[in-house]
N, C-alpha and C positions, 0 to 999 in steps of 0.2 A: 666039485659042483659039479651036477648031471645035468644033462636041462630035459622032461618030458615036453613033448613035441601034445598040443594042443591041440585037437579037429575044429575048422569053425561048425561055425553053427548050422544045420542045414533049414532051408530056407523052407519054412513058415508061409500054403500061401488060406489065404484062405476066399470065401466064395464070394462073388461083388455084391451079394444082397446086402455083407453084412457092412459097409461101407458106402453102401449108399442111403440104409435107414439113418444111419450116425450124420450122416449128411443135410437127408431128405428132414429128423427130427433139428436140427442145426439152425435148420434155417425160420424154424421159426423164432431163434434170434438174427435176423437181419434187421436191419436199420438201414428203413427207406422209411424219409421224408412221407410226412403228411398217411404213415400205414402201418397200420394194427397187422401182424398176422397171426388170424385167433387160432392156426388147422397150417400145420403140415409133418404130414401123417402117411408113413411108403403102404401103399392100397396095396396086397396082393389081389392076384391073380381073382378074376371074378365076372358073373352081369352089373351089368347097372341099369338102372328102372330109367324108362325117358321118362320128357319132361310129360307134366300134366299137359295134354287139350293139342298133345304134335302126335302125331302117326312113327315116331319110329322103333322101331320091333324091341326087345331087353339087349344090348350089345353088350359079349364075351367080350373084356381089356386086359392084356397083360398089365405084372406089373408096375406101379408107377410108385411119382409119391406128388402126392393134390397138394398145394397151395392149399385153401382162403382166407385170404384178409378183404378189407377196407382200407378200402382212404378215405379221406378225409383236407380236398381241396380249399374246404374253408366252411363257416360256422354251418352252412347249412342244407353241406356234401352230407351224404354216408355214402359211400360210387365201393357192394362189394363183386370180389374180383374172383376165380381160379383159373388157377395156372397146374392143370399137368402134365411130366414130368414122366419119358418113357421111363425107362431104367435100364433094357436091353435093345439095341441097337437103333437108337440111335441118325435120322439124319437125315440128323443138326437142318431141322428147317421148325419154321414154328407159323401155329399156323388157326385166327383168334378170330372165332362167330361171333358176329353181335345179332343182333333182334330181330323181328314182326312190326305190326304196331307200334304200342307202346313199350315195350320193352318191359322190362321189373324182374326179369324171373331169367338165371344159370344154366345158361343151354348145357346139361350135359351131356348126353341120352351124345351129343355133338361132339363136347370135348373124351368120350369112350372114342369115338371109332379113334382122335385124331390120334391120337394113340396106340390104340392097334393098327387103323401105316403105320406108327415111327417119327410122330411131328410128338411137340412142344405145343401144346393146347391150353387155350385161354379166353375165358368168358365174362364179364359181367352182365349184370344185370339193367347196363343205365344208366348207376344210382338212385334210385330207387325199392321199392317194392309193388306188384300191380298185379294183374294185365292188360292183357298185351289190345284193348279196345275201351279203359276207364285213363281215359286221363289226368282224374281226379286230384292230383300226387301233385298237378304243374297250379295249381291257380295259389297266388299269396308265395308261391318259391321260385324266383327266377335265379338261385344260384342250383336249383338243380334243374329246371329250362336250359340251367346250358352245362351239365352235363351230361343233364339226356342226349342235350344236340353234339358237341364231340371232345365234349372231356373227359369225359369217361370210357369211350373205345381208348382212347387218346395216351389216358396215363395209364391206362390200361396196356396197350405196350409198350411201353417203357416199363413201369417195374415188374412187368414180368417180365424182359433179354432180360432183365438190376439179380433178378434170380432166375434165372437160368447159368447167368453166365455165374455167383455165387456155386450154385449145386453143379456145374458143369464142373466149371475150374479142377476144382476139390475132385469128380468123381471121376472123370473124363478125357483123357488129353482130347476127347473131341473138339474139346472145347477152343482150344488154341489156333482148328482149323475159323475158315471165317463161319460165317452166318449166312443162310439165306433165307432169310424174312420170309411170309408170305401172310398174306391179311388178307382171310374168306369174308365175306359182310353176307354173315344169312337172311333172304327172301323169301315171304312167305314161295313165290311166286317163282322163284328158282328153279330148274327142273336142277333130275338129275346125270344127264347130261351134263349139266355147265359145272356141276365138281367136280365129273367125271372129267374135263378136258384143263379145268383148273388144275389138279394131280396125275396132266400126263408126261409131268419130268418124276415123280416122284423114285 
């Protein structure tokens, strides 16, 4: 009997975004307590419109995974938050944006800027929809007031890190290194110099 040698299979190299898209879409099935992930999509490079009422210009963002979710720690809670994850050149840092005034919106323009600089960006509406000068949502809603006071930003950070772990542990070996988390609260009285100082170690 003669043996016929079989050549080893040639390696198949797939582009990174193929793996990223599958992993990003799978984040919608991530099981987090009291959280519904409503959307997890791979967003191609393009502009993001600034938040109404703010002077931030449109920002061109690189390809990223955008996750939208709602946390309901109590029966009267409705905390919307978003996490944007860089596909390439993640700097292993986390940047979370807060709100001005009475909050009520997610600062997508600043999430776009975070991703453009290589950060994972996260933000929340602080538990309600509205404009920064209107606090009528708080009347008769003590749990929403607690969400606004601290719970929304706290839970956003916790859940965002869980999402980061799920995404990067599959997508890249970078997650095996220590995360350098940073938290930035945006206030209308903060200047561009403050932000530059915050990012001086980028």
